[in-house]
N, C-alpha and C positions, 0 to 999 in steps of 0.2 A: 503493499499499499503507499502509495505518495504520501509523504508529509506536508504537510499543510503549511505554504512558507508563513512565517512570522510578522503580520502587519506591523508597520511601523508607522507613526505618528510624522507631524509635521512640530512636531515644536522639538526631539530632540539635535534636527538638522539647523534649524533654528539656531537653538542653545552653541552649537559645534559653530557656528559663524560668528557668535558674537564672544566664544571662549574657544578658541580653534585648541586641538589635540597639543601635546607639548612634544618638544623630537624624541621622547622615546615613547610616544603615542597615547600617554597616560591623560584620562577624561578629565575634564574640568568636576571640581568636587559640589559645582552649585546645578548640575543634572539639569529641567527642565525648569527652572526657574526663574533664567535670563530673560525667556521672550514673554512670561506669567509678567516680569518688572515691567518692560517694557509696554505691554497694554495699560498696566496699572497707571502708567506714565500720562498713556492716554487719555481715562479716566480723569486725572487730574486738572487737564487742562479743561475737558469738557464741563466739569463739577465748577471750577473756577470761573468758565464763564458763564454758566449760570448764575451762581454768586455776586459776580460784580455787575454782569451787563442785568439781572432781574431783581437783586435786594440792596438797592441800593448803593451801588460801589462798596463791594463787600469780599473780600477772598474768604473763601473755605480749604485750601490747600496750603497757597502761597502764604507763609505765616509771617516771611520776611516783609511781604507788600502790607500784609495787616498792620504789623508794629507801625510801619512807614506812616499807611495811612490815620494810624491812633494820632500820631503828631500831628500829622497836619489838621487834623480836624479839632483839637486840641488848641491849635495855635488860632482857630477860628473860620476852618472854610466848612460851610453850610453846605458842600455838595457831597460831606461826607459826613457819616455817625461814629462817631467814639462809641456809644453803648454798643452799637453792631459790633465793630471790632472787636471791643471787651467779649462779646458773647460770644463771637468766633474763638478770639485766643485759647478762652476758659472752655468751651467745647471739645477744641482741639488737645490741648493740657488732659482734658478728663479722661478722652480715647485713650493718648498715650499712656496715664497714668495706670488706666485700667489694663491694656496689653502687658503694661511691666512688670503688673503684678503677676499676672498667668506665667511671664519669660521664666520667673525663679523656680518653678518649676519643672515647666515643660520646653522641650527641646524647640527653638526656633522655627524649624523645619515642619516641625509638626503642629504650630500654631496656624501655620501660614495659610490653611484653607480655611480652618474654621473662624479663623478672625476677618478673614475676607467674606465669607459668607455672613457672618454678622455686621461688616459694612454694607453687606448688600439689600440685610434688611432694612438698616437705618438709611439707605438713600433711598429704598419701596419706600418707607415710611414718611420721608419730603416729599418725594412724587404723590404720595395722596395727599399728602397735607395741601401743598401747591394745588393739585386737580379740582379737591373739595374748597377752595377758597382761603384757605388756613394765614394766620398771617406769617411775617416775612423771619421773624425769629424764631419759629420753631425749625424751618426749613435750615435755615442759616445752625442752628443747634444740630440739628440732625447730622447733616453734610458736614460742618465742619469734628464733630466726634467720630462720625467715619474715618475721614482723613487720619485723626490722631490714630485711631485704632492701625491703618494700613501704616503712617509712617512710623510707628513703634516696631512692630513686626518685621518693616523692611529695613528699620536701624541694627537689630537685631542681627537679620542675618547676612547683614553689611556683604552683599557681592557686590563688587568693586564700578564704581562709578555707576552704578544703577539708584540711584535715590529714589526716583518717582515723582517727585516737585521739585527739586533746587537745580536750578543747569547753572548758574553762575560761573561754581567751582568744572562743572561739563566744558564748558565757552572757555576758561581759561587752561585747561589742561591740552583741549582738541586747538586751542592759538599756539602753546608753548611747548610742546611737546611733537616728538618726532610720526609719523604715520607709524600705525600699528594697528592691533585689537584695543586694545584701551582706546584709542582719537575714534576709532569706529564706532564702539562702544558709545560715547561720548558725542559723536554727530548723530546717533538713531533716536539716541534720550533727548536730544536736541527736539530733532525731527518729528518725535512721538508728541512732544508734549503742544509744538505748535500746531498739529494737523487736529490735534483734541481739542484745543482753544478753539480752531477755526472751526471745527465740525460742531460744537457746543454754542459756538458764536451763531452760525448761520441757522441752526434751528432754535435757538432762542428768540433770535430777531424775527425770523421769519412765519413760525409755526408755535412759537410759546417754549417756556423755561420747562414744562411737560415731557415734550419728546426729547428731551435732550436729557431729562433726566431717564427715561425709558431706555435710551443707550447704556445710560452709566451700568441700571440695573442689571442690564442682560449681559454688558462686558463683564460687569463682576461676578456675576453668574458663571458664567463661561469660565473666567478664571478659577474658580473655587467647584467648581465641577473637574476643570480637566488637573488641578493639582491631587484633587481626591482619587480621580480614576487615575492617574500617576503612582500613588501610592499603593493600591489597592495590586496596581497590579506588579507593580515590585516587590512584594508583600508574600515570603515565602508560603 
């Protein structure tokens, strides 16, 4: 009987492009996480487009921008809201703190899928709240809480060049370092965030923020399921 050929997904080839095997053929220890983190980077752009364009100029993923906006608002810029910036910062820190407590007892790689699944639920809650006419404060809090979870687990995983939200360092390394796998990862990160912001902005401006949040929920669900399926497939 002819053995059935083993099915290969797309995640491992993509991961190999971002982290090529070493000279001795050794594979990256990060497995399929790199392409999944690129998808999360895209999602970060989407949700920031929703929050900035649809929720009174506040970020839920880019906390650097929120800190700067908070300073502008305190200085008297009436187009910005200090309470909304503080709300986003507080919710983000709460999510990161919650994930940080879990990581003390659970390996980061095992936390990834459950925390992304929790983030999917939070973004789904923001979608439901937005669709039913809920106030912006609840949407901001749910989105920022989810991004805090995401950033905490990504920080713990420490996959080089793939932070999912910050591109300043990626741009610096891209310009300063010679071309190779690391600059390629940085370029992909920048492009993913740009395309996520573009997609989120187009959907928000033309069809409403709910459609952008639907896209975010679908992508987050796919990431959680992909990681869960990969872990189950590798389990003996």
